[in-house]
N, C-alpha and C positions, 0 to 999 in steps of 0.2 A: 449436582455433583451425581456421580455415578453411585449405586449402592455399595459397590465394593470400596470406593473412595472413602465414602463414610463410615463403612467398618473399619478401613485402613487408621482413619483419625482416631479410631476408640480405640486400637491397639496402641496407638504411639502416644495415650495420654494415659498411662497406669496411674497418676495420682488421682484423677476424677474419677477411675471406673474400677469396679472389683474384677477378682479373678474371674466370675461367671460371666462377666460381659465381655472381658476380653477374650476368652474362650469360644464365646457365642460370638463374636464379630470376626474373629480369626477363620472360624468355621464356615462363616458368610463368604468371607473372602475366597477362600480356597473353593468353594462351589461355584463361586462366579467365574472363576478362573477353569475349573474343569467341571462344567455342569453334567458331562455323562459319565466320564471315569473318574473312578475314585481312588486317588492316591493314599499312599501309607500315612503320610501329615495328616490328610483329610480323614482318614480314619480312626486315626490317633486323638485327633482335635474332638471329632464328634463322641468318642468314647468317654473324654473327661468332660465334656458338656453334660452328658447325660447323667452322670455321676452327681454334679453338682446341681442339677435339676432335681435330682433324688431327694438331696441334701435339703435344698428349699422346699421342697414338697414336705418334708418331714419339721420343718419350722412353722409351714402354715398348718400342719396337722395338730401341733403343739398350740398354736395361736387359737384354731378353732375349738379345740378343747378346754382351754382357760375360759373363751367366751360362754362356752356352754355351761361349764362348772360355775362361773359367776352369776350368771343368768338365773342357774337352779336354785342356788344358796338364797337367791334374791325374791323369786316369785313362789317356791315352794317352802319357805322357812313358815313352820307353824300349823303346816297342814299335810294330809297325806293325798297326793295327786293320783288319779287313776293313770290306766296308760292310754285311753282314748276317752275323748269328751270333754266337756268344758274344762277349762283352766286343767287340761290334762299335760302330760309328757307330750302326747301327740301334738298338740297345738303348739308349744312352744318348741319343739324337737323341729316342726317344719318351720319356725322362724329361724332358729339357728341354724338349720341347715340351708336353708336358703341366702340368708345372709353369708355365711363362712362359705359357702360354695363360689357365690357372686365375687366377694372380695378376692378370694384365693384363684378365681380364674382370671381375673383381671391382671393381679401379679403375674402370672405363668404366660398369659396371652401376650403382655407388653413386653417381655423379655421376648417371646418368639418373634412379635411381628417389629420391634425395633433392633434386633441383632440377629438371631440366627434363622429368620425368613425375612430379610429386610425386604424383598419385593412385596409383600403384604404393606409395607409401611409407604410404598412407592404409588399404590394407587389414589386416585382422588380422596379429599379428606371427607367428602361425605360418603363415600362408600366405607371408609374405614370406621365412622362412626355408625353408621348402620350394621355393618357387620359385627363390632363389639359390643353393639345393643341388644342384636338379635342372639348372638351366642353367650351374652350374659344372661338374658330371660332363659336360654335353654338350660344352661346348668343351673340357675337357680330353681328353675322350676322342678326339674328332675329331682333335685334335692328334697325340696318340698313335699311333692307327690310320692316319693318312695317313704318319707317319713309319715305322712298320713296314711298311707295304706299298710305300712308295716307295722307301726302301733296298733291301728284298727284290728289287723289280723291277731296279734297277740292277745289284745283283749277280749276278743271273742276268744280264744283259747283259754284264757284265765279268766272266766267270767266273774268279776267282783273285785279282780286284785287291784290293791293299792299299794303304793311304795312310800317310805318315808321320804324325806326332803333330801338326805346324803345319797339315796339310792337315784332319786330323779335328778340331781345334779349330774352324777355321774352317767348317767343315760344320755342326758344332753351334751355330757363332754365327749360322749363316745360319737353322738351324732355331728357334733361339730368338728371333730377330728377326722372322721372319715370324708366329711364332705369336704374340707379345707383340702386333704392330701389328695383324694381323686381330681378335684376340679382343680388344682394347681398342676398337678400332669397332664390333665387334659388341655389344657391351656397352653402349655409349653411344648406338648409334643404333638399338636393338632397336624392332623393330615387329611387327604379326602377319606382315608377307609374310615379312620375314627370319626370324621364328620358326618358320615354317611350312617354311621351307627347310632351317634347322637340324634341325627335326623329322627332315623325311624322309630327310637326309644321315646323321643318327645311327642312325637305326633301319636303314637299309641298312647301313651301315658295320657295326653291331653284329652283325645278321643276318649278314653276310658272314663276318665273323671266326670265328664260331660255326659255319657251316659249314665254314671251311677246318680248323679245330681238332676237329671232330668225328672221335671214333674210331670211328665206326660209318659206314661210307661210302655205307652205303644206308639212312639215315635219310629221304631224301626219297620212299620207298616207302611211308611211312605219312603224317608232317604234320609242320610246323615244330615243332609242340611238343614232338618228339622230340627236339630239340637243347637242350631245358632239362630233359632226364632225365640222369641219373646214367650211363646207359650211352654217351652221347654223351661223355663226359669232363669233367673238372672245370674246364677251360676254358671249354669250350662251355656246360657247366652255368650257369656264372656268368655269363658274357657274355652270353648268350641272357637269359637272366632278369633280370638288372640292365637292359640294353637297355629289355625291357619295361615295367618297373616305373618307371624315369626317362621314359620316353616317355609315359607315363599321365601323370606329374605335368607335364610340359611340355604336355600337351592342356588340362589345366586352365588354365596360364598363357597359353595361346594363347586360351582361352576369354575371359580378362579383356580381351584386346587386343582381339578382334572385337565383344565386347559392348560395350564402352566407344563405338567408331566406331559401330556400330548405333545407341546410344542419341542419338548427335548427329542422324543421319538422321532415327530414329524420331520425335525431337522435333519437329524440321521437320514431316514429314509428317504428324503427327497435328495441329498447328497449321493445316494448310493443311486437311484434312480437315474440323477444325472449323468453320472458317471457312466451307466449301463448304454444310456443312450447315443452318448459323445462316442462310446466304442462301436455302437451299431452304424453310426453316421461318418465314421472316418473314412469307410471305403466308399463312400457315395458322394464325395467333395469334387468340385470341378478342379479343372488346374489353377484356378485363380483362389481357390481354397473356400470357395462358396457352395452353399447346397442349393440344390435344386428347390423350387417354390414348393413343389409338392411334399418333397422329403422336409421341408421347414414346418410346413403345415402340420404334416403326421407328428414331428416331434413335439409341436405345441399341444397338439392335442394329447399325446401320449405322457407328457408332463403333468396336464391337468386333470387326467383320470388317475394319476398314479398318485397326485401330490395330496396328503390329507388336507381336508378342508375344517381347519380348526375354527375358523371364524364362523361358520354357518352351525356349527354344534356352539357354539357360544351362544350364539342369538337364539338359538333353538330352546337351549336349557335356560338362559336369563326369562325368555319367552314363558317359559312353564312357571319359573319363581314368581314372576309377576301375577300372571294368572290364577296361581294358588292364592296369593296374598289378595287378588280382587275376590276371589270366592268369599274370603273371611269379611274382608272391608264392605262389601255389599251383601249381606245377609239376604235369603229368598223372600223373606218378610218384608223388605225394605223393596228391592226392585226385583221381580221376578225375572224381567228380559236380561237384564244386566249380570245378575247372578248366573244365569243359565249359558250367558256367552262366555264369561270367564271361564266356567267348567269345561264348555265345549273346546275353548283354545287350548286349555292345559291337555284334555284328552287328545286332542289332533296334533298338538307340538309333539308328545310321545308317540303316537303312533308313526308321526315322519321320523322321528329318530329311530325307531326300530326298522321301518322299513327301508330307510335311506342310507343305513350303516354302512353297507357295502361301498356306495359312492363317496361318505363322508370320510371313512377311515381305511381306504386302499391299505392292505400290507396287514391286517390284523388277522388273527388266527380265524382259520374258515369255519371254525366251530362255534365262533362267537357269532358270527353270521347266521350260524344255524339256529343258535339259541335265541337270537334276535328276532327272527323271522317266526319262530314258534312261539316267542312272546306276543307277537302282533296277532298271530292266529288264535291265540288265547283271551286277547282282548277282544277282537273281532266278533269271536264265536261267545263269548259272555255276552257282549252287547246283543247279538242275535238273540240270545235265549231269554233276553230282557223283554225284547222289541224286534219282531214282531211276532216271535213265540209265546212270548207271556209265561215262560216256565219259572219265575222268580220274579221279586220286586226289585225297584233300585238300588236299594241297599245291599242286596247280594252282589250286585255289580259293581258298585262300589268297593265291596270287599275285595273282590276278585280282582280289579285293576290295581289298588293299592298293594296287595301280594306280590302281584306280577312287576310293577315298578319298582318296589325295592327289592326284590330278588334281581331283578335284572341290573339295576344300579350296583350291586354289590359284586357280581360277576364282571360287570363293566370295569370298576375300580381294580379288582384284582387283576385282570386282564391287562391295564395299564402299568400297574406297577410291576407284573412279571416281565413285560416288555422292556421297561425302564431298566429294571434290574439285570435283564440280559445284555444290554448295552453297557452297562457299567461294569460288568464281569465279577468274577467271585470277589469278594469284600472279606 
């Protein structure tokens, strides 16, 4: 059954589904019927759905606050906990934040995938499970790392400060409430732009934690992969490699969002180009209505060049995700050659995307082609400064490459969103 058919059944069964589900299903039906244009009815349905998502997010915040409050009264009863350290608010806050963020995300993402963005639930089951687990780990990990870092900073600012069990419980309630609210919203409203932001935040946080807990303070003399070896310590080892594996899975999820929007734009561009080609060929037809062989060949070549190649973009980006996950699954201390191979595949795939973007996406703004070529030049120049020039070490090259990657990705996603918005017109 088609996605809009499933959503229609939800709308027609008000006794078994709440108002939020009915609105979400209605929005999915309208989007399937009008993937480009935004009708007035569709805009009104989406607005009502957003209000109900906010209501659910508030309930998640209340639930998370109650979990934090209850745990605080239990674990802090009878003593004054510090902000950071053993048996501190930092430790239990990270637990509360991770649990509430994970649960709230599952609730929001479930609503999103089953009703609002039904296309996510139409993919193979294994992909759905991988995406859900990866996104769950991302949201929970961000909450954990923010809690660990924030309370550590406050403890350094207020040295020796301890609080009573009531204040400790309230602080845990605040952590639980904030984690629940933002994670539910993130899951229910997730899109390409928010997902790329989460990916950058997750990778930066994971690598930073690995750097802080690295037992070898001179790891940066070699490269970032040194953080994923046993010499860096157990905490650094697991944090760094897990961050890479999960980030690789997130890139494949991000690819699904990006290519879906590109397919909407591509369908419009292909239709326009086909119409232009038909008008040009109208005067070249013979009396029997057929085109000369040369004109047909030119027409096929013209359509091939002017048609966006979404499948190739999907293949390259999924290859990048698999390669990044491979870098984490095969640490350099486990097998040097395979680790280097995965790293090379990731870097070369990114360069192919940058250099080939005019061929892959004809019709994109020319300024985006320019920024892609400048990004490719920056990566190649940075590599040359490492070898053969020897201006800096591999760690510096990896930092520059990561900065170029995420900067270009943000610009890429914003350009896609702008083109799709242009097709849909004023909302």
